[in-house]
N, C-alpha and C positions, 0 to 999 in steps of 0.2 A: 594423216591414214585411218580407215577406218580398222577397228580391229575388237575380239571380244576378249575379256577382260573378267580374270577372278578374283577379286581383294578379299575373300572369306571363302575358306576351302567348306565344299556342303554335293549337295546333285546339281541337278538343272540349271536352280531355279539362282543360281549363283553366278551365270554366265550373266554377263554384259554388255550389251554394243554400245565403243565408248569412241571417240577421235583422241588418235595419238598419235608421238610426233613418229617418221619414216626412221625404221632403224639404222645403223651408218653398220658395215661392214669394218672387217678389222684383216689383221693383218692373215693370206691365204683363207678370205670367206667370197663369198658370193651376194650382192642383194638382187632379189629374185622377186620380177614383179610377175606375181601370183594370178593362175588362171584356173587353178582347182585347187582345191584341199579337200585330202584325203581325214577323215574320223575313224579313229584307229577305237576299239575296245578301252585301251589302255588311257586313253584321255578320260575315261570317266573315273577311273583310278585316280587321274593327275587333279581333278581338282577338287576330288574328294584326299588330297589326299593320303592315298592308300597303294601308290605304286613302288615297287622294288627302290626304284630314284628319288629322293624325296623332294619335292617340292617347293619352292620359296616364292611366296605371294610381296608385289603383284604379282599377276603371273595372268602372262598370253597361252591359253594350252592350245595344241594340235603338233606333231613331230613330223611330218607328212606335205612338202606341196611340190606341185607339177609348174611349170611356169617358164619365163623367158629372163637371161641375164641381159645385162647391160650392152654387150655384144652381139643380141638376140639367136643366142645359142638356146636351142631347147631342150630343159637338165628337169629330174624328177631327183629330191633331196628330201635326206630324213635332217631332221634339224635335231641338235643338242640342247636340250632344255624346254623344249618348247617354242613356241614364238608362231606358228601354224595358222593359226585363226585370223587373217591378215592379210590385208593387199597386197602389203611388201614382209618379205621375210626374207631374215640373215641366215645363210647355211655354209657351213663346212665346204670348202673344194673338197676332203676326203670322200664326204656323206653326199656330193653331187655327181647324179651319171646324167650320162648325155641319152636323150631317147628317141630312140631310130625313128624314122618316115615309117606310118604305116602305123604305129602303135598309138592310139589316143590316149588321151588324159585317162579314164578310168582304169585301161587297160596300167600303164605306168604307174597308177596307184595303190592300185589292188596289189600288184607287182613287187614292189617296194620294202611293205612289211607283211604281208598277209602271202605273197605269193613267196617270198625270201624263205617266211616262217615255214609255209610246208614241205617246202623241200629242202630245209636243213636239218626239221623235224624226221624225215623220211629216211632220211643219208649220213647223217649225223649223230644222232639219237639213239632212233630205234633200227639203222643200218638193216636196211630192208633189202629183202635177197627173193631171188623169182619166185613164182610161185606161195610167197605167205599169203596168209588175209592178214588184214589191213582194219582195226576200224577204226572210222572218223566219228568223234561225238561230235555236236553240232555242226553236220553237214551243209547246212542250210549259209552257214557264215562265210565268211571273208574268207577265215587261212580255213574252212573246213571244205569250201566251194573246191579250192583250188585242190586241196589235198586229194580229194578222192580223185581230178581229173590226175592231179600224178604219180600218183597208187599203181592206176590201169596202166598209163604210160608207162611207165616204169618195173612192169611184170608182174602186178601181185595178182594171187592165185585168185582169192576173194575180195572184192569190201564191201562192208559190211556200216554204211552210213547210219548215226541215229538221231531224229530230228524230232521238234516238239507239235507240228504239225504236219495235216497230208501235204498242202501245197511246199516245205522246207522237203520232205521226205520225196514226193514227186520226182521235183530239183534233181536230188542227187542222185534217182534212180539215171535221170535226162543225161547229168555228168558223166554217168559212168557207171555207179553203184551199182553189186549182185543186185543186194538186197539192205531195203531200208527199213531200220526200224522205231516205232517212238521210243522218244528218250526219257517218256516217265514211265516207262516200265516200273510194275513193283520192284522186281528182284533185276538187277541187270545183268551180274553172274550170270542167272539162265536163261536170258532173252539171250547175251552174247552167246552161248554156247547155240542153244536152239537156231537164231542165223545162222551159226560154224555149222548146220550139217553135224550138229550133236559133239561135233568135240570143240577144245579149248582154244581159244583167238592164239595165233603170234603176237601181234603191234595193235599196240590201241594210242593215238592219239585223243591228248583230252584235255579242254579247258574250262571242264566243266568244277571239279573240286568238289567234297562233299560227297555222298553216299555215293555217286557216281562214280569217283573215283576208287573207293573202296572198294567196291563187286566188280569192275574191269578187273582190278589187281588180281582178284581171287577169278576171273574169268583166262588168266594167263597159262597158255600151254608152256613144259618142257623148254629152258632159253626163250618164254617171251617178256615181250620189253614193251614196259607203257613210260612213252614220251611227255612232258607234265608241261605246261606250255601258260597257265591263264586259271584265275578261280572264280568264272563268271557267275558262281552262286554265291558267291565272296562268303564261303564259308571252307573251311581245312581239312579236307580228307584227314585220315586217325596216320597218326605214327605207325614208322614199318620196320617193322623189328626185323635184325641182320637173319636170326636164323630162318626165319621164315621165307627171306629171297636165297639163302642156301637149299632150305629144304624144296622148293621150286625149281631150281636155278633160273634164279627173276631176275629181272633189269629195269627199276626205276627212275629215270630218266627228268630230268627237270631242263630246260631250256629256256634262255635270256636272250633275247638277238642282240643287241647290244654287244652279247661276248662272239660275233659272228666274226666283228672287227678284228677282237685280237688275232685270228687265226691269222698263220701265217698264207701266202700267194692268192693273200685276195680272192678266196673262196667266196665271200658277200658279194665283190662284182661278179663275178665269174656266173653266179648263182643265179644270178640280177640277168645279165647275157645270156644264159642257158633257159633263163622266164621268158623270155622274148624272143628269144628264135621258135620255142614252140608256139609262141604267140602267131607271131608270122606266120606259123607252117599249117595253123589251124589244128593244132595238135589240144590245147591249152586255151580257155578262155576266159574272161575276168564277168563277175558275173556283177549287174547292175541294180544297186539297193538302194537308191533314191539320190534322190540331190537336193539340195536343202539351200534356202537363202541363204547366208552369211551373219542376216538378224535372227536368224531361226533354229542358233544352234541350238539353248535351250532345246525345241523341239525333237531336234538330233539324236540326241542325246537321253532323252526321255524314252523315244524309240529303242537307241539301242539298247538301253537298259532292261526296254522291256524284254528284250528277245527276244522281238517276234521278224525282226528286221532278217531278210536274205540278201547272203552276197556284201555288195564295196559302197558305204555311203559316202556322201562325198557334198564340202561346202561351194557354193559360189561367192566369193567373195566380191562381186559386181552387185549386190541385189542385198 
């Protein structure tokens, strides 16, 4: 089968199209004939071995696919340790989910990681309450574009989007944000307060890191919550002192999606089902960010790392 393989860690240049033997499923696993592959920002970290879970060489990156099993069932799957950038992939049964009729490949792949991330950030990490203000950084991206829609659907009082281009800010407004501001603002603390009518904000969803995170924490109102789920800038924020959290009644939470599978009550599966229902009802939609041939995986990673993309990027394994 055709697959993209990494034999040395690095940037997009280490992604090479090769021929590999078909993977063989073990007990409790499924062999998925892949129709589309989801590209996640975490894939870029996986390729350079800077992800939370260490990578091992040789590596076929990619953690999300949609396709059909041997019995013809259409599933969307999360893959343990990679293997997604290929014509066929092995997935665990517990991390494979039926795709309802009427839900297309783009939506299924947008929701399996980005959608569930946005939903769990708002509900489990930030504990959104009706009427609260919500800041969504990187609102034009995969998680951000869904988080804007969910925040509005779940009763946020004011949704403040940040994005780096006019096009991305226009998209955020189209998706329901009340205001969209430039993510390159010189002082994000002041920019967020101004966008919230001079008041501090209640919730910030952040995957940027660096000074954006530092200044967003300062912008929080008493009992405000910042939910941190990535570091696209590849720059760590400043260490946060406990006394400062106490002094402002501030909560800073981190979230790594795999931990959701450790929650009781099938929280991940129920969240995904709810997102599919919202999509079928027309309340939340996936944003297409572009489709690349499997042979163009390098170009896809270059586009993603440039932070110029919007919505969900896909790979087509037939090309």
